[in-house]
C-alpha positions as CSV (number, residue, x, y, z in Angstrom):
1,Q,119.6,190.9,74.9
2,V,117.5,187.8,75.2
3,Q,115.6,186.6,72.1
4,L,112.7,184.2,72.3
5,V,111.3,182.2,69.4
6,E,108.1,180.3,69.7
7,S,106.9,177.4,67.5
8,G,104.3,174.7,67.4
9,G,101.1,176.6,67.0
10,G,98.4,175.7,64.5
11,L,94.9,174.5,64.0
12,V,93.6,171.6,66.1
13,Q,90.2,170.0,66.7
14,P,88.6,170.3,70.1
15,G,89.9,167.5,72.3
16,G,93.2,167.5,70.5
17,S,96.8,168.2,71.6
18,L,99.6,170.6,70.7
19,I,103.1,171.2,72.0
20,L,104.5,174.7,71.9
21,S,108.2,175.3,72.1
22,C,110.1,178.5,73.0
23,T,113.8,178.7,72.6
24,A,115.8,181.5,74.3
25,S,119.1,182.8,73.0
26,G,121.4,185.4,74.4
27,N,122.7,185.8,78.0
28,I,120.0,184.9,80.4
29,L,120.4,185.6,84.1
30,S,119.8,182.8,86.5
31,P,117.6,182.1,88.3
32,N,114.7,183.1,86.1
33,T,111.2,182.3,85.4
34,M,109.9,181.3,81.9
35,A,106.2,181.5,81.2
36,W,103.5,181.2,78.6
37,Y,100.9,183.9,78.2
38,R,98.0,184.0,75.8
39,Q,95.8,186.7,74.4
40,A,92.5,186.1,72.7
41,P,90.8,188.7,70.4
42,G,89.3,191.4,72.5
43,K,90.7,190.1,75.8
44,Q,93.7,191.0,77.9
45,R,96.9,188.9,77.9
46,E,96.8,186.3,80.6
47,L,99.3,184.1,82.3
48,V,98.8,180.5,81.4
49,A,101.7,178.7,83.0
50,S,105.2,179.4,84.4
51,I,108.2,177.5,85.5
52,T,111.3,178.5,87.4
53,T,114.9,177.5,86.9
54,I,114.5,175.0,89.7
55,G,111.3,173.5,88.3
56,S,108.6,175.1,90.3
57,T,105.4,175.5,88.2
58,Y,102.3,177.5,88.2
59,Y,99.1,177.0,86.1
60,S,96.0,179.1,85.7
61,D,92.8,177.5,86.8
62,S,91.6,177.4,83.2
63,V,94.4,175.1,82.1
64,K,95.2,173.2,85.2
65,D,95.2,169.4,84.6
66,R,95.2,169.9,80.9
67,F,98.4,171.8,80.2
68,A,102.0,170.9,81.3
69,I,105.0,173.2,81.2
70,S,108.5,171.9,81.2
71,I,112.0,173.2,80.6
72,D,115.2,171.9,79.1
73,N,117.8,174.1,80.7
74,A,120.6,172.7,78.5
75,K,118.7,173.8,75.4
76,N,117.2,177.0,76.9
77,T,113.9,175.8,75.7
78,V,110.5,175.8,77.5
79,Y,107.6,173.6,76.3
80,L,103.9,173.8,76.8
81,R,102.1,170.6,76.3
82,M,98.4,171.3,75.7
83,N,95.9,168.4,76.0
84,S,92.1,168.3,75.8
85,L,92.0,171.6,73.9
86,K,88.9,173.6,73.9
87,S,87.6,176.4,71.7
88,E,88.3,178.8,74.5
89,D,92.0,178.0,74.3
90,T,92.1,179.7,70.9
91,A,94.5,182.6,71.3
92,F,97.9,184.0,70.4
93,Y,100.4,182.3,72.8
94,Y,103.5,184.2,73.9
95,C,106.7,183.1,75.6
96,N,108.2,185.2,78.3
97,V,111.3,185.2,80.5
98,D,111.6,187.2,83.7
99,E,115.2,187.5,84.8
100,G,114.4,189.6,87.8
101,L,115.6,193.2,88.3
102,G,112.8,194.3,86.0
103,I,114.3,192.5,83.0
104,V,111.5,190.8,81.0
105,S,111.6,189.6,77.4
106,W,108.8,188.5,75.1
107,G,108.6,186.4,72.0
108,R,106.5,187.3,69.0
109,G,104.0,184.6,69.7
110,T,102.4,181.8,67.9
111,Q,98.7,181.3,67.0
112,V,96.7,178.4,68.4
113,T,93.3,177.8,66.9
114,V,90.9,175.2,68.3
115,S,88.1,174.5,65.9
116,S,86.3,171.7,64.2
C-alpha cells in the first residue's frame, strides 16, 4: 500500500512563494502519474498539476505560468513550486498517485493560506 506524506504548506503573503513536497513510500507501480489537487472551503477538489514518470506535465489554467511541478524519482518525491501566490490559491493541497488499473492513493493534505 502506498503512503503519501505532504509538507511545506503554511501562511504566505500575496505575491509570495511556497514549495510543497510529497514523498511516497511503499511499492509503487510504474509508470504512474503523481499530481497535486486542492480544495478550497465550499468548493470541489480540483486538479492543479500532474507529472508522469517520464516527465510529462499538466497544469490547470488557473496556475499555469505560476506553478511548477517536478519529480525526483530516486526519492519518490514530487514537488510543487508555487510562485506569485494569490488569495484564491488558498486551499488544502493534496498529493495523489495514480498507478493505473484503478489504483489511486491520496495524502492527508497540507494547508496553504495566502493572506496579508
